[in-house]
C-alpha positions, 0 to 999 in steps of 0.5 A: 478232358477238354471242354469248349470255353463257357462249357460246365462239366457235370458227372454221370455216374453210369456203373455202380457196383455191388447192386444187390439185387438183379433179375436178370443174371444167372441161368437167364443171362447165361441163357441170353449168352447161349442164343449168341447174344452175349459173348464170353466174359473174357471177350470183356477183360481189358475194359476198365469198369467205368464209374463215372462220365462227365459230360459238357452242359453248354451255356450255364456258367463257366468251368472256373465259376463256383457259383454256377447253376452246377454244383461240382462233384469229383468223380466217383461220387453220387449224384449232385443237385442239377437244376436244369433238369432237361438239359441234364437228363438229355445229357445222361440219356446220351451217356446211358445209351452209348455206355450200353452200347459199349457193354453190349458189344463185349457181352457184359450184358450183366452190367448193361441191366445194372446200368438201366436199373440204376438209371431209373432209380434216378429217373423213375418217371423217365419214359425215354429210359423206360422204352429203351430198356424194354427194347434192350429187354426184348432183343434178349428175350425178355418179352414180358418185362419188356412189354411191362417197360413199354407199357410204363412208357406209354402211361407215363406220355400216351402220345409217345409213339415209339413205346405203344409201336413197341407195346403192341409189337411185343403183344403181337409175340405174347398174345395167344392166337385164340384170343382172336377168335374168341373176340371175333365170336359175335354170338359168344360176346352177345350171350355173354354180354346179355347174361351179364346185364340181366344178372346186374340188372337183378341185383348183382352190384359188385362183380369179379371177372376171373382171367380177365384177358382184354377186359370185355367181360368186366367192361360188360359189367360196368356197362350195365351198371354194376356199381364195383367192378374187379378183374384179374389176370395172370399173364402181365402182357394181357394185364398191360393190354386190358388196362389200354383197353378199359382206359380207351373205353372210359372206364379207367377209375371204375374197373380195378385191374389186378395183376393177380391169379384169383388163387391168389387174391384175399379179401380185404387185401386185394378187393374190400369184399366178397362179391355177388357175381364171379364172371368167368371163361376160362374154358377150353375145348375140354372145358377144364384145362384152363383151371376153372373148377379150382379157379371157382372153388378158390372164389366160393371160399375166399371171394364170393358171396353165399350162394343161394340155398334153394328156391324158396330162399328170398334174400336180395341178390346182392346178399347172395353169390353166382357165377356166370357161367351157372354149369355146364353139360359135357358131351362125347362121341367116339368116331374114325378118322383117318386124318387123326389117326395119321397124326397120332400113331404109325399107320404103316408097316413098311417104307420102300420095302423097309420093315418099320415093325419094330417102330410099331410101338410109337405113338403120340404123346397125347393119351386119356389113361387112367393112370395118369402120366405127367409126360402124356397130354389127354387131349388135343383138339380139332374142328371135326367139320374141317377135317381133312376126309372128314369123320365117321360117327361110330356112336351116337352123341351121348351125355358124359356128365353135368357140373353146376358152378354155383354148387361148391359140393359138386366142383370139390366132389368132381375130383373123387367121382368114381369111373363109371363104365359107359356101354355105348351101341355102335352105329357104324362099323369103322375103326375106332380113332378117337373119342370126340368131346364137346360142351354146353356151356350154361350161362344161366337159365335161359342162355347157353353155348354149345362147342359141338362139331356142326356149331361156328364157334370160338371153340374147337372139339377136344380130341382123346385119341385111342391107342390099341393095346398092341400100338 
């Protein structure tokens, strides 16, 4: 290899065989190949594995000067110390990215990720390499992992525009659309903030926000004056987004955010002691679809201080635990709705003179049954007030049940409650298409939120389609 006069040659190893652990192998890489991102291994059969690459570093001694700033290495050896870190790092990046292009062009995705992971072992705080690996992961469909690398790059260099643009691009892919409805629901946000402020002012000084999302409820607690605030979030992308939002609000050092499911949290491993207040909004249109019951049972047993026993108990608020929301009341109503009907069962007996009778048993996989089936969803969601053609109430709204989130016995007994039959007077004649269900969320003794059909809220109503025995 020939270099220009006055140049030094430094060895940059970019592929090391025999790495024991790699997260991007097996089924995942195979899936990427099926998506057309990788060519068959045989396409790379003639490519000689690269174990090192010599790059010229200009202006640092001469090739014949053994006393130069760089310690010479032979091909195949490990890294030598390079005092001029910036120049060496630029050369290393250039080599890494060029070799990654070569590996990608012949479908050697496994080795491409090997290169990046080993590069990050050498330069774990290199924001450019982190961002580049994130781009590779995003291209291959590993969006959660990509977001993690973009976020690490941003933490190292907050003014890095490429990493910021990449992070929010991935977030747009991964953030569920309902987050926007929630954040834009002014009434919901205001009611939660008022309930949290009241609880903190009444002595709840240690707070855990379960399913923090963007971190808004935890920040409300800190703003209200809570001494300690913890938050947990299962989604890696939402966790990283919450970290960004909390930092932007100047609360980075005062709110501890954990990338954990609350069911995995322990005292004192994750938080130093039990808290006096849990805040959460892990409720969907059907109230229980996001696992709030399981989360609260675990919280009462492992994360919360004991509840207040009764009206006559005079212990300080800081010595007892409570939950916001405090409970809920679930309502229902039988409805006729042609729009729901046509989305969940076959409504025609013939098409263009051709009989469809043999397909008469076809129906949607959404059905509430006394015999649960893993292949079926119990309910879907609709905003009844905006359905084309509207709907007709066949019964008056009725109260299905109440649940107290501050009573662990009530929570644990919910699944073991006996099935009860309700007899409802029919107020209008019609065809039963579904049972519409909504709830009132009691934040505390004074404040509540309703998800009813006439409410302008971020929640829709849960729809349990009715399928007759004959289809």
